C-alpha positions in Angstrom: -14.7 59.4 27.6 -13.5 60.4 31.3 -15.0 63.6 32.1 -13.3 64.9 35.0 -10.3 65.5 32.2 -12.3 68.3 30.2 -9.7 68.8 27.5 -8.7 65.7 27.6 -12.8 64.7 27.2 -13.2 67.7 24.4 -10.2 65.9 22.4 -12.0 61.9 22.7 -15.8 63.2 21.9 -14.0 65.5 18.7 -12.1 62.2 17.4 -15.4 60.7 17.7 -17.1 62.8 15.7 -14.4 63.0 13.2 -14.5 59.0 13.4 -18.0 58.4 12.8 -18.1 61.8 10.1 -15.0 60.1 8.3 -17.7 56.4 8.4 -20.7 57.9 7.1 -19.1 59.5 3.9 -16.8 56.9 2.9 -19.7 54.2 3.3 -22.3 56.5 1.4 -19.4 56.7 -1.3 -18.3 53.2 -1.7 -22.5 52.3 -1.9 -23.2 55.3 -4.8 -20.1 53.4 -6.0 -22.0 50.1 -5.8 -19.3 48.4 -3.3 -21.5 47.5 0.1 -19.8 47.5 3.4 -21.2 44.0 4.7 -19.7 40.9 7.2 -19.3 38.5 4.0 -17.5 41.3 2.1 -14.7 41.6 5.2 -14.6 37.7 5.8 -13.7 37.1 2.2 -10.7 39.8 2.7 -10.0 38.5 5.8 -9.6 35.3 4.7 -7.5 36.5 2.0 -5.5 38.6 4.1 -5.0 34.7 6.6 -3.8 33.3 3.8 -1.1 34.9 2.6 0.3 34.3 6.2 3.0 31.9 6.2 2.5 28.6 7.3 5.1 28.6 9.9 3.1 30.8 12.4 0.5 30.0 14.1 -2.5 32.9 12.4 -6.0 33.7 13.2 -8.9 31.1 13.8 -11.9 30.8 11.9 -13.7 32.4 15.7 -11.1 34.9 15.8 -11.7 35.8 11.4 -15.5 35.1 12.1 -15.7 37.5 15.0 -13.8 40.3 13.8 -15.5 40.3 10.6 -18.7 41.6 12.9 -16.7 45.0 13.4 -18.5 48.0 11.1 -14.9 49.3 10.4 -13.2 45.8 9.6 -16.4 45.5 6.7 -15.5 49.6 5.5 -11.8 48.3 5.5 -12.5 46.0 2.9 -14.9 47.7 0.9 -12.3 50.2 0.3 -10.1 47.7 -0.6 -12.0 46.1 -2.9 -13.5 49.5 -4.6 -9.9 50.6 -4.8 -8.8 47.4 -6.8 -11.5 47.6 -9.1 -10.8 51.2 -9.9 -7.4 52.2 -9.3 -5.2 49.0 -8.3 -2.4 50.8 -10.2 -2.7 53.5 -6.4 -1.6 50.4 -4.5 0.6 48.0 -6.7 3.7 47.1 -5.0 6.9 46.3 -6.8 9.0 43.7 -5.9 11.8 46.5 -4.7 9.8 47.6 -1.8 8.8 44.2 -1.0 12.3 43.2 -0.6 13.1 46.2 1.1 10.1 45.7 3.5 12.1 42.6 4.3 15.4 43.6 4.8 14.2 46.0 7.4 12.3 44.3 9.3 13.7 40.2 8.6 13.8 39.6 12.9 9.9 39.5 12.5 10.7 36.6 10.4 12.6 34.9 12.8 11.6 31.7 13.7 12.1 30.4 17.3 13.9 26.9 18.1 11.1 25.1 16.9 11.5 21.9 18.3 10.0 18.4 16.7 6.9 17.1 19.1 4.7 14.2 19.5 1.3 15.1 20.9 -1.8 13.1 22.2 -4.7 15.3 22.0 -7.8 14.6 23.7 -10.7 17.0 23.5 -12.7 18.2 26.5 -16.1 17.4 25.9 -15.3 13.8 26.1 -16.5 12.1 29.2 -13.1 12.0 31.5 -10.6 13.6 29.7 -8.4 14.6 32.0 -8.3 11.9 34.0 -7.1 9.8 30.2 -4.5 12.9 29.6 -3.3 12.3 32.9 -2.9 8.6 32.1 -1.4 9.3 28.7 1.2 10.6 30.4 1.5 8.5 33.3 2.4 5.5 30.4 4.7 7.4 29.1 6.4 8.5 31.4 7.0 4.4 31.6 8.2 4.4 28.7 5.1 2.8 26.9 5.4 3.3 22.9 3.8 6.6 22.1 2.3 5.2 18.8 0.6 2.7 20.8 -1.3 4.6 23.7 -2.1 8.0 21.1 -4.1 5.4 19.1 -5.8 4.2 22.5 -6.3 7.5 23.6 -6.2 10.0 20.7 -7.3 7.9 17.6 -9.0 11.0 15.6 -5.1 12.4 15.7 -4.3 16.3 16.0 -6.9 18.7 15.1 -5.1 21.7 16.8 -2.1 23.4 14.3 0.8 21.5 16.2 2.9 25.0 16.7 -0.1 26.3 18.6 0.7 23.2 20.6 4.1 24.1 20.5 3.6 27.5 21.5 1.7 26.2 24.8 4.8 23.4 25.1 7.4 26.2 24.9 5.0 28.5 27.0 5.7 25.7 29.8 10.2 26.2 29.1 10.6 21.9 29.0 13.7 20.4 29.6 16.2 20.5 27.1 16.4 16.8 26.5 15.1 14.9 24.2 12.4 11.6 24.7 11.0 13.5 27.9 7.5 14.0 28.3 5.4 17.1 29.2 2.9 17.8 31.6 -0.1 17.4 30.6 -1.2 21.4 28.5 -4.7 22.4 28.0 -6.4 25.6 25.5 -9.9 26.5 25.4 -11.2 22.6 23.9 -8.5 20.2 24.3 -5.8 18.6 26.5 -2.6 18.0 25.7 0.3 15.5 26.3 3.4 16.4 24.2 6.8 14.2 23.6 9.6 16.2 22.4 11.7 14.5 19.9 14.0 17.3 18.3 15.5 20.5 19.2 15.5 22.8 17.1 17.1 25.5 15.4 16.7 29.4 14.7 15.9 29.7 11.0 13.9 32.5 9.0 11.1 31.9 6.9 12.5 33.1 3.5 11.4 35.8 1.5 9.9 33.8 -0.8 7.1 33.0 1.6 7.2 36.4 3.7 6.4 37.8 0.1 2.2 37.0 0.0 1.8 38.4 2.9 4.3 42.0 3.2 3.2 43.0 -0.6 -0.8 42.8 1.1 1.0 44.9 4.6 2.3 47.5 1.7 -0.9 47.4 -0.2 -2.9 48.3 3.3 -0.9 51.3 3.5 -1.0 53.1 0.4 -4.7 52.0 0.3 -4.6 54.3 3.7 -2.7 57.2 2.3 -5.1 57.1 -1.0 -8.6 57.1 1.5 -6.9 59.6 3.8 -6.8 62.2 1.2 -10.0 61.0 -0.5 -12.0 61.5 3.2 -10.0 65.2 3.5 -11.8 66.2 -0.1 -14.9 64.7 0.8 -14.9 66.4 3.9 -14.3 69.7 3.3 -17.0 71.4 2.3 -19.7 68.5 4.1 -21.4 69.1 6.9 -22.6 65.6 8.9 -25.4 65.3 11.0 -26.1 63.1 13.7 
């Protein structure tokens, strides 16, 4: 907190005290009712959510999910979800009409960019001479060598990174709009890529059917948050919290 502004410092300290008090009270309440916040519970919760993300979107990686599961606040959220789903599922029930309304109001969120059709050569950075191999692949493709032959030789294990993520890397470079062009050597944390554009895409929307599982989960989460605020307000009204 910034101590140079006493009023702001006071507000930040009070907000942190309230946050800790709520977390402490909620954790004790949940444990008394047979639900213990844990990394395992958080990881299960996050995995369920991520499975509801439409396949057209790039979701969280396993590493991102594992890291988020270590967050005590996420562990509390997962435990609260488990408790509410067990004792009061009707309180967070989401109707089809609510899902459809949310989809219509937020339809731009489900607008997909013009997704191109691409062919990818992927080379792991852990491999000896990886960058040189990627540059060699690009040079050979620029000489009109057959893509499948180059890929089979230099990328025999195929592509392990989701194509949608490679496409995002590719589109971020502002590629040439012409088909059959070859990208520069692209990279993420663990791989080099060479991309060949096969076909330009068109703008489309993720359908309501595909978006529904994620929207339903998000709407239920909002209802759980409202319920939690009500429950915490009641529990904290006459309670003294010691730190």
